[in-house]
N, C-alpha and C positions, 0 to 999 in steps of 0.2 A: 129773505135775507140770506145771502149765500154764506155757507159755513166757512169758506176760505177768505171772506172779506174782512177788512179792518174794522168795519162797523160791527160785524158779528162778534169779533174778538173783544171789542169794547163793551158791548152789551153783556157778553158772557162774563167778563171780569166784574162788572158792576153787580150782576146777579149773584155771582159767587160770594162777593163781599157782603151782600145784603141777605143771603140765605134764600134767594128766589130760585125756584125750579124753572128751567127752560125746556120747552117742548116745541118741535117743529111740526108744521102742517102744510099741506099744499106744496110739496117739494121745496120747503123752506121759505116760501113766499110769506107765510104767516108764522110768527113765533109767539107762542103762548108763555106768559110769565105767571107763575102761581106762587102765592105767599099767603099763609094763614087762611086758606080756603077761598081767597079771592083769585080770579083769573083775569088778567089784562093781556092785551095783544099788541104786537107790532106787525103792521102789514107793510111789506117792503121795508122802507125806512121811516114809516109814519107811526108815531106813538099814539096810543089810544087816549088822546087828550082833546083834540079838536072836533067840533061838530062837523057833520057832512056839509052843511051850508058854508061855514067859514073856510073849510078846506077847499071847496069848489071856487069860492070867490078868490082866494089867494092863488089858486092854480091857474087862473085866467087873467092875464095882465090887464086887458081892457075892462073886464068886469070889476077887478080890484080898483082900478083907476076911477071908474064910474062911482063906486061907493065912496071912495076917499073925497072926490069932488063934492058929493052931496053933503059931506061933513066939513067942507071948507078946509081941507087939509092940503097944503102946498104939495103938488105932485108933478112929475114928468107928464107932459100931455100926450095922450094916446088917441088915435083915430082908427076906428074899426073898418077893415076891408073884408067883406065876406066872400067865401068860395061860392060861385054861382051854381055849382053842381050839388053842393050839400047843404047850403043855407039859402035856398030859394025863398023869396018873399020878405026878407028883412030889408034890403035896400036894392035899388037898381043902379046900373051905370057905375059900378064900383071902380072900374079902371079909370073912368072919367074923374071920379072923386080923387083917386090917387094922383092923377095928373095935376089937378087943381092944388092939392096939398104940396106936391113937389115944387110947384111954382111959388106957392105961398111961403114956403120955408127956404126960399133962395137956392133951390136945386141942391140941397144937401139934407138928407133925411136918414133916419134909422128905421129899418124894416125889421119887425120881430114877429115870429110865430107866437100867438097868444099863450101857448102852453109850453114854450121852450124853457130850458134851464141850463145853467153852467155855460152861458155864452153861445149855446148852439142855436142855429137858425136866427142869428142876429147879424145884420149887415148895415154898414155905413155906405150910402149910395149917393153919387153925385152925377149920375147919368140916367136920363129918363128911360132909354132902351134897356139898360141893365135893370132898372127898377121893375119894369114890366116883366122881364124874363124871370126875375127872382120871385115875383108874386105868382106867376104861372107855375114855376117850379115848386113853390111851397104848396100850392093847391094840388099839383100832380102827386105830391108826396103825402096826400091824405090830410092836409091841414084844412080845417073848416074855416079858419079865419086868420088874418094877420093884422098887425097894427103898424101904422106909420106915425113916427114921432119926429118932432124937430130935433136937429142936432144941437146938443148942449155942450159947451166947452167946459168939461168937468175936470176939476183938479184932483179931488179925492172922492172915493166912495167909502161910506161907513156901513158896517154891518152890526146891527144891534140885535141881541138875542132877547126875545120877549117871552116871559113866562108868567102867566096869571097876573097880568097888570103891572109887572115889574120888568126893568131891564137888568138882566143878570150878567151881561158881558157885552163889550163893544170893542171893535177894532176898526182901523181904516185900511184902505187898499190903495196902493199907488200903481200907476200904469206901468207895464213892462218897459224896461230900458236896457241899454247896453252902455258900457264904459269904454271909450276909445283908448287905443294905445299908440296912436300916431302912425301905425303901420298897416293894420288890417282894415279892409273895407267894411261898410255896414253889412254887406252880404255875408262876409265871413263871420262877423260878430253875431249876426242874427242867427246863423246856422239853419236848423230845420224848423224854425218858427213858422207857423202856418201863414202863408203869404196873404190869404184873404183877411186876416186879422191885422195886417200892417196898415199904417197910414198910406193912403193912395199916392200922396205926393212925396213919399220917401224915396230918395235917390240911393239905391243900394250900392252904387259905385263910389259914393263919397267915402272919404277916409277921415273919421273923427280925430280930433286932436287928442293927445295924451291926457287921460283923466276927464275928457269931455263926456258928459252924460247926455245921451240921446234917447228920448222916448220913441218907441217903435210901434206902438199900438194905441188905439183909442179905447180899448177894452181894459177893464180892471180885474177881470175874473182870475182868481188864483190858479185855476186849472189851465189858464192860457198865459201864464207867465206874470200875472199881477203880483205885487209885493206887499205882504201884510206888515202893518206897523201898529204897535200898541201905544205909541206916544200920541196922545190927544190933549190939547190944552183944555183947561177946566171950563172955559166959557163955551168952546165948541162942543165939548162933551155934553154939557147941560142942554144945549140947543138940540143936539142929536137925540138925547134921551127924551126930551119933551115931545119932539115930533114923532119919534118911534112909538112912544106910549099912546099918543093920540091915534096913530094909524092902526096899531094892533087892536085897540079898543073899538075903533070904528067898524071893523069887520067882525068883531066878536070872537076873535081867535084866542086860544090859550097858550099855544107853544108855536113860535115862528121866529124867523129871522127877518128883520125889516132892513131893506137896502135903501140907503139915502145918498143922494148925489150932492156934492158941494161944488157949485159952479165957480169959475174964476172970480166972479163978483161976490163970492161968499154966501150966495143964496143956497138954502137947503131945500131939497125937493125929494119926496119919496119916489123911488124908482119902482119898487115892487115889494111884495110880501111873500116870503117863501114858507109854505105850510110844512115842507120837509126841511128840517134844519140839517144842513150839511156842513161839517167841520173837518172833513178828512184831510183836505189839502192844507188847511190852516194848521192842523196838528202835525203834519209832516214838515212844515217850513218854519215853525216858530219853536224856539228852544224848549219852552215848557208847554208847547201846544197840546201834547197828549194829556197832561194833567188838567188843563183848562177844559178840553173836550170831555174828559171823564166827569168833571164836576158839573158841567152843564147837563149832561144826560143823566147823571146820578140824581140831580135835583128833579129833573123831569119825570123820571121813573117813580120817585117818591110821591110826586103829585098825582100820578096815575092811581096809586094805591090809596091815596087819601080821598079820592073822589067817590 
């Protein structure tokens, strides 16, 4: 945990208020917390709560999906494609499998590195040659495996914070958008937004009407321009809570964020479970975000010392 990071400052504030002594080890990668003779650790940004098995399951998208399916939990569908250089013997003809899936899903798929986070190494692809290149590129960048998923028309994503069998916080994420002024083109309004995250069929020369809202990306990640929203109707909130609770319990994890997609047909599907709970961008973009983040991690640290 870097001393100049917002996360370090957050943990430092919590520890100061709780009378917990902080010590760094391994160039700050490990932070030891000591209170009343007990020592607990934070490695990177992972609190000493989750078992190694639950952490590993959550850290691999396909592995997590496989466990959730066994427990009959509605989830985004993943198909594994192995790197032939590093995962020999699992499956053969993986590129042929990718071609079959591409056709099966009407030539529009999502490609994900199984251990990616924050929207990195996640691509929406509608061209077979591009899909092949992206798979080869991922393997060349030392990825052992990737997953191919069908493209889902997602309205909102929900992030539910799971702690010891309870949902302690939840919010939804809206796709990045711009508001037209009747004068500027989409290219001007979009600015330096990463082009690879834009909708492929977006015409950047179009000039949106005044006050016209235009979604510019299919990703909901806050670090890529997604918009957080705390307003969730009671019925949807309960459905999200129920699904997130089932997902967290299914993989035996104690502290995690469960990401859930809501399709345009209002179906809820688990996207992934994050064993490292990250609230930094949320804290920056919501008016009381810092206090919410503080309370979440304060509760988690209390649970560490109760164990």
